[in-house]
N, C-alpha and C positions, 0 to 999 in steps of 0.2 A: 403886692409889694415884691420887689425883686430881692432875692436872697443876697446877703452880704457875707463876705468872708474876711476874717481877721488874719493877721500874719501868724498868730499862734496856731490858729486852726489849720492853715495851709501847711505849716511845718509839721504838724502832727500827721496829717494825711500823707506827706512825702516820706516821713520816717516809717509809717506803716507799710507803704508799698516797697521800701527798701528791705524791710525785714521779711516780707513775704517772698521776695525774689531770693533772698539768702537761704530761706528754708527750701526752696525748689532746687537750687544748685549748690548744695553744700560741698560736694567733692571738687568742684572746679575752682573754688576760691583758693588762690595761692598756688595752683597747679596749672600745668599746660592742659589745654583742652584735648580730650582723647580724639584720635583720628576716626573719621567716619568710615565704617567698613564699606559703605557704598557711596563713594564720593561722586558728586555730580560735576559735569563738565562746565567750565566757565565759558558759556557760549559767547559772551561779549568779547572776551579776549581772543578766542579763536576766530570769531567773526572779524575782528579787527585785523588779525594776521592775514586771513583769506582775502580781505578787501585790498590790503597792501600788495599782496602777491598778484592779484588780478590786475590791479592798476599798473604794476610794473610790466606784466606781460602785454597789456593793452598798449602801453607806451612803446614797448619794443616792436610790437606788430605794426603800429602806425609808422614808426621810424623806418622799418623794412619796406613798407609799401611806398612811402615817399621816396626812398632811395631807389626803388625799382622804377617808379614813374619818372624819376629824373633822367634815367637812361633810355626811356621809350619815347624817342622823337619820331615825328611823322615825315621826316625829310625824304625817305625812300618811297613813301606812299604818295606824298603830295608833291613830288619833284616835278619841275617843268618838263614836259615831254609832248611829243606829237602823236596823235592817233595815226594808225596805219593808213598810208596813202593820203594823209591830210595835206592841205595846201600850206606852204610856208613862205612868208615874205622875206625870210632871212637869206634864201638862196636865189640866185638870178633866174633859175629855171622853175622856181616856185614849187619844187618837189621836196617834201620832208624826208622821203625815203631815198637815201643816197646810194649810188652804185658802189660796188667794191672798188678798192684802190686798184689801179691798173697793175696787172701782174700778180694779183692775189690768187693763190692756189689753195683750194680746200684740202684738208687732210685726206690722203688716199686718192686724190684726183690729179696727181702730178702728170701722169701719162707721157713720160718722156719718149716712149716708143709710139710715135704717131701712127705708124702703119698698123700696129696691133689693134688700135682703137678706131681706125678709119678705113683700112683696107686700100688706101690710096697712096700713090707716090706723086706728090704735087696735086694736080687735078685729075689724074688718070688712075683707074684701078690697077693695082699690082697683080702679078700672076705667080705668086709664090706664098708658101705658108710661113708664118713668122716663127714657127717652132717645129721640131721634127714630128712627123706623123707616125705614130706607133699603133699597135693593136688596141691599146687602151684608149687612145684618142678616137679611133674609128668606132669602138664600142660605145664610147660616150656620145659621139656624134649620132650614131644610130638611135640611141635612147632618146636624145633631145629631138631628133627628127621625127620619130614616131609620135612624140607628144605634141609638138607644135606645128609640124609641117604636113605629116601624113593625112590629117583630116581633109585637106584640100588637094594636096599633090599626090596622094596615095602612097602606099608603102614602096612602090617601085619607081615613083616619080613621073608617071605618065599623065598626071593631071586629073585622073578619074577617082578622086577621093570621095568620101561620103558626103561632104557638104555640097559639091557641085551636082552630085547625082540626086540630091534631094531638092533641087530647084534653085540653087544659088545662081544669079543671073550671069556671072562671069566665070567661065571655066579657066583655071590657070594653065599656062602652056606646059607642054611636056619638057622635062629636062633633056630629052633625047633628040630634040630637033637640032638641026645643024647650027643655028644661031647660038643656042645655049651650050652646046658641046664645045664651041670655040670661045665662049665667054671666059674672061680671066677670073681667077679665084676671088679677087677683090670685088668684082661685080656682085657676086652672090652675097658677100659679106655686107656690102653697102645696101643691098635690097633688104636683107634681114634687119639691118640697123635702122634704116630710114623708111622702109616700105616702098611699094611701087604700085601705082594704079589703085585698084580696090583692095590690095593687100596692105594691112596696117603694119606699122613698125613693131618689132619685138625687142627693142633695146632695153626696155624695163623688165621684160620677162627673162631674157637670155643674156647672160654676161658675155663679154667679148671672147674669152677663150672657148666657151661653148659654141659661140657662133662660128668660130673657125673650125671647131670639130664637126659641126653640121656641114660646113662647106667641104671639108675633106670627105665626108660620107656621101655628099651629093656627087662629087667627082667619082667616087667608087661606084655609085649607082650607074652613072653614065658609062663607066668602063664595063660594068657587068652586062649592060644591055646592048653594047656595041662592040664587044670583043670579038676577035677572030681566033682561028685555031692557032695562029702563031703566038697569040698572047697567053695560051694555056701552058702552064709549066709541064715539063717532061714527066711522063708517068701518070698523068691525069686524063680522064676522058671528058668529053663534052657531048651531052650533058653528063654530070657526075652521077654515079650510081646512087640509087635510093638507099636510105639508111635501113639497117636491119635492127630489129628490136629483140632484146632478151625477154622483155615483158611488155605486153600490149597495154597494160594498165586498165583501169576501170573508170567509171564516172568520177570517182573520188581521188584517183591517183594518176600520175602522169606516166606515159610509157618510158621504158628504160632502153636507151640506144645501146646496141652492141658495139663494143670497142674492138677495133681491129688491132692485131699485134703490129708493132712497128715494122717488122721485117716482112710482113705479108704483102705480096704484090697484088695490085688490083687485077681482077680477071677480065 
C-alpha cells in the first residue's frame, strides 16, 4: 500500500525543518550576513561583460574591414590596355604603341648645339673644336684614348695595337698617313660616334665631350709624330733629354723624377 500523508503530518514536518535551520544559523537571523573573507568571483557576470566587449570589438573590426574593402577597387589592375607591340584596330596603322608627339624632347636631350653632338655642319664634318682645348682636356682625352682606342690603334696611333697583333683580321690605319692628317676634326668625332668599317661605334661608352677630348688628343698625336724643328719651342731640344731620377724605386715603389729648378737652362 502506498503511504498517505495528512495535512497535519505535512505541517509538522515543515515546522521541524524550520526549527532545525534556525538552530544552525542563529546569529544571522535579523542581522546582515557577514562578509566572506574569501569571496568568489561571479564568473557569470564577468563572462557576460567579456562577451559584450568581444562582440563590440568584433563589430568594429568587421566595420573597419568593410570600409577598407570599399576603397579597394580593381580599376587600375583590370583597366583596358594593350600588351606591348600588340595589334590595335583603333588606329589606322594597327599599331598600339604610338610614336612620340612630333617635337617631343626627353629631359636632358635637348641638344641645342648640334655641332657638339654630331661634329657636322650640315652634311659635312667641321674642323674646329666646340670648346677651348686646355691641358685638362688633353689629359682627359689621353686617358679615354688609352682605354678605348689604344688596344687597336696603339698608344702612338700607328695602328699596331695589341688586338691587331694578336690576329684581328683588319688592321686599323695609322693616324699619321696623309689622308688622316688632313681629315677634319669632325670626321674623327663622327667615326667615334657611328663607327666605321669593322670598328663599332662608341656612342654609348663615351659621352660627347669625352669624344671631342679624344679628337684633340689624336690631333696632338699626329703633331707629335710629324713635327719639325720649327715647331719646337725655343730652348727645347729634339729629342728631349731623358728624365733624371732621384730614386730609382723598387718593385713595390715607383721611381721619383728629379725636378729641375725653373731657372736652370737645359744643357
